[in-house]
N, C-alpha and C positions, 0 to 999 in steps of 0.2 A: 517394316516393323509390324509385328502382329497386332499391336494395339491401335495402329493407324489404318483405318479402313476407308479408302477414298475411291470414289467413282463418279462418273458423270451421270446425273440423274436422268437426262434426256436420252442419251445413247446407251447407257448401261455399261459403257466401256471404262476401263481404268485409264487414268491420265498417263501421259507419256513418260513420267519419271519412274514408272515401273511398278510392279505388283507389290514390292515390299516397302514402298514409300521412301526409298533412299533419296530420290530427287526432292521430295517435299522436306525431308529432314535437312537436306543441304540448304534449301531456301530458308527454312527457319533458322538454321545456324548462321547463315549470312546476315539475315535480318537482325538477329541479336548482336552480332559482331558490329554491324553498322550503328546500331543503337548505342552500344557501348562507346564507340568512337565519337559519336555526337556528344554524349555526356562528358567525355574526357575533354573534348574541344571546348565546350561551354565552360567547364570548370577552369581550364587553363586560361581562357580569354578573360574570365573574371579576375584572375590573378594579374594578368597583364594590365588590366585597367586600374585596379585599386591596390595591387600589392597585397600585403598582409595587414594593412591599416585597419580594415574592418573585419578581421578574422573572427572576432567574438561578437561584435555588435553591429556589423554592417555600417559602421560610422554613423549610426542613427540617421541614415539618409534614405531609407526605403520608403517609397510612396505607397499609397493605398493599394494600387494594383499588385505590387510585389508582395505586400502583406496578405492580400486576398489569395494570391497563388500559393504562398507558403501554408497558410492555415487550411485552405480548402484541400490542397493535396494531402496534408497530414491526416485530417479527419476522414476524408473520403477513402483513403487507402485503409484506414483503420476499420471503417464501417463496412466496406464492400465485402471483404472476406468473411466477416462475422455474419452479415446478413445472408450471404449466399449459402453458407453452411447451415445456419439456424433455420432459414426459410425452407431449405430442403427437408429438414426434419419436422419443423413445427408450423410452417405456413406463414400467413401474413402477420401473425403475432410477433415475428422477428423484427418488424419495423419499429417496435417500441424501443429496441436497443439503440437504433440509429437516432431516434428522436431524443433519447436521453443524452446521447453524445452531442447533438446539436445544442441542447439546452445547457450542457456543461460548458461548451465553448463560449457561449454568450455570457454565462455566469462569470467566467474568468475576467471579462472586461470590467466588472463592477469592483473588484478588489485590486486590479492591476494598478490603477492610479495611486493607490496607497504605497506601493513598493517602487513605482517608477522614479520617485524623487530620490531614491537611494542609489540610482545608477544600476538597476538590475542587470545581472549577467546570468546567474544561475540561482536555483533555490539554495544550494549548499553555500554559495558565497553570501547570500542574504542572511542565512542562519548564522554564519560565522561572524558577520558584522554585529549581529545582536548578541550572540551568546558564546563567542570565543572560538579559538583554534580547534579545540577538541571536538566541539559540536560540528564545526565546518567539515572536518576530516571524516567524521563518522557519517554525516549526511552525504558527503561527496563519494565516499567509498560505497555506500549502499546504492546510490544512484548509478554509479559505474557498474555495479554488479547486476542490477535489475533491468537497466535499459536494454541490454542485449536480449534479455528474456522477453521483453515486450516486442522487440523487433523480430523475434523468432517466428511469430505466427505467419506474417506475410512472406518471409524468406522461405518458409516451408511450402507455402502455396506455390511459389515459383519453382521450387525444387521438385515438388510432386508433378507439376505440369511438364517440366522438362524431362522428368523420368518417363512419363507416359508418352510424350511426343518424340523424344530423341533417344530414350533409353539411358540417359545419364544416371549414374548412381546418385543417391540422395546427397551424399557428402559433396560431390562435385557441383551439384546445383547450388547448395548452400555456399560453397567456397566461391563460385562464380559471382553470385549476387554480392557477397561481402567484398570481394576484391574490387569489383567495379565501384562500389560505394566509396571504399577507401581511396581509390585512384582519383576520382573527380572531386571529392569533398576536401581532400588534404590541400588542394591548391590554394583556396582562399576562404575556407571555412564557411561561415554564414553567407558570405557574398556568393560563393559557389552554389550554395543551396538556393539562394534567390534567383540565380541565373538558370538553374536546371529544373526546379520544381514545376514551373508553368508548363514546360515541354512534357515532363512526365505526366502531369495532370491531363493534358490534351490527349496524349497517347492512351492513358488509362480510360478516359471517357470514350475514345474511339473504339477501344477494345470491348468496352461494355456494350456499346451500341451494336457492334458486330456479333457479339455473343447473343444478345437478345434476338437479332435477326435470325441467326442460325437456330436458336431454340424454338422460335416460332415456325420456321420452315424446315425443321429437321425431318428427314425421311424415316426416322425411327418410329416404331409403333408407340401410340399414346396409351399409357396405363391409367386406370381410374385412380383418383387421389383419395386418400383417407379424409374423413370429415374434418379432422383436426387441422389438416393442411389446407383445406379449402377456405377455412374461416380464420377468425382471430383468436379462437379459443385454444389453439395449440400451445400457447404460452400462458401459464396461470397468472392471475393478477398479482399474486404475491411475488412472483419472479420479476415482473415488470417493476414493482416497487423496489426490489433489491437492485435491479439495474440502475434505476433512477438515483437511489441513495449512493451506490458505489461510484457512479460517474460524477455526481455533485461533490463527493469527497475527493475524487481525483482532480477536480478543478483547482484545489489548493496546491496541487503538485504538478500541474501540467507544464513542465519546464520547457518543452519544445515549443508550445504555443506562446508562452510568456517571452521566450527569446525573440520570436518573430515580432511580437508587439513592442518589445523594448527597442528593436531596431528601426521602428517606424519614425518617419520625419516628424509627424504630428500625432498626438493621441487621438484626436477626432477622426483622422483618416483610418487609424487602426481599428477604432470601434465600428465605424461604418463597414470596413472590410470584413470584420468578424460577423456582423449581422447578415451581410450579403452572402458570406460563405455558408452560414448556417441555413439560410433559406435554400440555397442550391443543394446543400447536403441532404435536406429532406427529400427533394426530388430524386437524388441519386439513391437514397435508401429505399424508396419505393421501387425504383427500377431494379435494384439488386435483389430485393425480396421476390419480385416477380420472376426474375431469372432463376432463383433457387427453386421456385415452385415449378417452372417449366422444365428444369432439369429433372425434377422428381417425376414429372409426367413421362419423360423419355428414359426412365431409369435403365441403366446397364449394370450387370453384376460386376463386382470387383471391389478392391479395398479402397480405403481413403475417405469413406463417408461422402458428404456432399461435395467436397473439393475434388476428390477422386472421380466421382460421377460427372462433375462438371467437365473435367479434362477429357473423359471418354466421350461424352456427348459432343463436345466441340470438335473432336478429331475424327468423328465417325460420319462419313457421308457429307462433309462440308467442303465448299469451294476453297481453293488455295488462298484467296485473299482473306477469307474469314480466319483461316488458320494463322496467317501472318499477323493480322490485326489483333487477334486474341492473344497470340504469343507475345507480341509487343506490349499489349495491355497488361498481361500478367507480370511481365518483367517490370513494367512501370509501377504496378501495384506493390511490388516488393521494394523497389528503389524509393518511392515516395514515402514509405513508412520507415524503412531501415535507415535511410540517410540522415534525417533529422534526429532520430533517436540515438544512433551510434555517435553522431557528432556531439549531441547534448551530453551523453554519458562521458565522452572523451574530454569535454571541457571541464566537467566536474572532477574527473580523475586527474587530468594533467595540470589544471590551473588551481583547483581547490584542495586536492589531497596532497599532491607533490609540491605545488606552489613554487615553482622555480623562477629564476630571473628570466629565462628564455621560455616564456609560457607557450608561444606558438609551436616551437620545436617539440616540446614535451607533449603538447596536446596531439600533435601528429603521431607520436609514438603511442600515446594513449588510445588513439583511434585504431591503431593496429591491434592493441590489446583487446579493445571492445569487439573487433571482428573475430578474433580468435575465440573469445568467450561465446559469441553467437554460434559459430560452427560447432564448438565443443558441446554446448547445451543441446543443439539440434541432434547431434549424433548420439548423445547420451540417452535421451528419452524422446525420440521423435514422435511417438504416438501419444504423448501426454501433454498436449497443448493446454488443456484446461487446467491441469495441475500447475504447469509452468506459470501460467498467467496469475493464478491465485497466489502462488508462492512469491512471485515478483511484487504483486500488489501488497501482500502482507508486509514484506520488508520495507518497500518504498514508503508506504503510508506510515509505518511505525517510525521511520527515521526522518521523514520529511514533513508529513502532515502535522505531527505532534508539535515540533518546534515552530512550524509556520503559524499554528493557532496561537502559540505563546507570543510570537512576533507581532501578530495583529491585535491581540487582546491585552496581553500583559508584558510589554517590552521591558518592564522594570524587574521582572522575575529574576532572581539570582541564577547565574549560569549553571551552578551545580544542580539545581532542580531540573532545569531543561535537559541537561545531559543525562541525569538520572531517568527522566521520563523517556528519552529516546532509547537508552540502554534497556530499560525494563520492557518497553514495547517490542523492540527487536528480539530480546530474549524470550518473551512470551510467544512471538510468532514462530521462532525456531523451535521452542520447546513443544508447542502443540503439533507442529509438523513432525517432530521426532516421535511423539506419542502416537500419531496417526500412521507412522511408518512411511512418511513422505509419499502418501498416496492420495489421489483425488477421490472424493465421494465416500471417505470413511464415515463421516457423519454429515448431517444436513448443515451443520454450523462450520463455516469456513474459519480457519485461524485468523483471517484478516480482521474480523470483528473484535474478538477478545484482545488482539494485539493493540488495535487502535484504542479500545476502551481502557486498556492498561495505561497507555501513554497519557490519555486525558485524566485518568484517575490520579496519576502521580503529579501532573500539573496542578490539579485541584488541591492535592495535599500540600504541595509547595506553596501555593497561593495562601492557603489558610495558615500554614505554619509561619510564613514570612510576615503575615499580618498580625501575628501574636495570638491567633486562635488555634492553639496547639491541640486542645482537646477535640475540637471539631475536626481539625485536620487529621488527627489520628483515627478518629471514628470513620471519617470518609475514606481514608486510605485502606483501613481494614475491610470495610464493606466492598470497596472496589476490587481489592485483591481476592476476596472470597468469591465475588461474582465472576471474576475473570477465570480463576483457577477451577471454579465449579462449572464453567461453561461447557467443557468437553463432555463430562458425564451427563450434564443436562441435555446436551444435543442429542444423545442417544434416545432420550425420551421425547425429543422434539423433532424427530425425523419428518413428521408430517407438517411441520410449521416452518416454511421457508423464510419467514420473517424473523426467525430467532436471532439471526446475526444483527440486523439493524436494531432490534430491541435491546440486545446486550450493549450496543454502542450508545443507545439513546439515553440510558441512565446517567453515565458520567457526562455526556454532552449537555444534558439539562442542568446538571450541577455547574458545569463550566459557564453556561450562559447565564445562570442565575447569579453566580459570583461576579461575573463581569458587569451585569446590569446593576447590581448592588453597589459595587465600587464606583461606577461611573455616576450613578444617581445620588448616592448618599455621601460617599467620600470625595466625589469630584476628583478622582485620581487623574492627573495629567499624563499624557503620553510621554515616554522618555525619548531622548535623542541620543544615538550612539556615536561613538568615535570609531574610526577604522581600527580594526584589531591589528 
């Protein structure tokens, strides 16, 4: 293959598998096939041991080690790809993103005990218990639609690497990752994930170590780094604050992590596992950022940004064992992220939207639907990962974060107001994307922020209206609507203000917090207890 340049550094001769790299391509293909067979065997063994009894909740029998493996694999795979690509462009400042992810993961443990008592399975199930069937189905449908969007990033990393290494078309790489995930997860659901994620994590870390070794010892020429890449100033402070705000907001809807915590044998073990996972994640973030900077030093021309450059550097002048470990690590990077997200989305679709008597069987079919969506999204706009992520966050936060806030603060709020808030927030997100032509970077203000602000604004209106303060509620609703709908033209004047989005969200959030504090302190409003819908 023309993209795979391999030679022996001491003798200068090419290895015995030939000048075109066909032998190395065969070794990589066999490695990935054996890897897939191992994952399938582990998933099938989990089913033989437990059947489908713990398909959704692991029978609440996972120890601290299993929870540690699930959470660490999830967020490590999320951070590594982003760190590598961002550090390639912006240097050490990329590490702030990984730090915000670690902080978000720990923050989840503070509010998880509140929902554990309700037998948590999914966010959409929780929302349905509090606010009815319509809210559950809307939340579950949006989760099912957006989780393949989130899984797309790492699936594309693997597909790009396989394209460079083996010449596979992009669609074939996406389909290969998806098919393997569907194959081993469908056996025993969450129990299969617990049995495979630790192995995936180990291979991913081995691949990261091999990639660092190759980047340090690469025979490629070293290019001088721009000043922004050498230091921390490559990422503006305002962008770091946006990352922090976004990830803390995501903590309210981190369904894949919440499912792992809910499956734990004891809450104390789960909390310790998450703290240990976050500490390890910080080290992995630093290593991934360093790798991105080293790849930038050995820059090779070609498409794909930092991820494409990473593949070319790893496959140029590297020993066979490095290529094998890096290929396995990239494959693991995709599986550790895609598997929990596709499974989580399938549970919301099969169990909460369809809600059949045979939940396991329908969830397996929903898993296939999630895989089809992932491949379809990837082929539709493979070069727009940033837009896909923002689009997914906009809809997911609108349909999940909004009712979750109501669940935690105002569980007695009438269902019609919560459903109205969800519908208005989703509509705002879709409307702003339509106005922007479904393109990334049209303005500095992401639709995610006005959509979330709209949802909170409707909740505030519902709270005031229900409490008999209709004039105050009407004024609050009008002001929130005006601020949200005026956000897009205002963004054109705020292109130099990256914090415009969090500021738009801050206003209704402060009103929400003030109303909650007033009702708890002055009215001593008790928390409601729901019956199963």
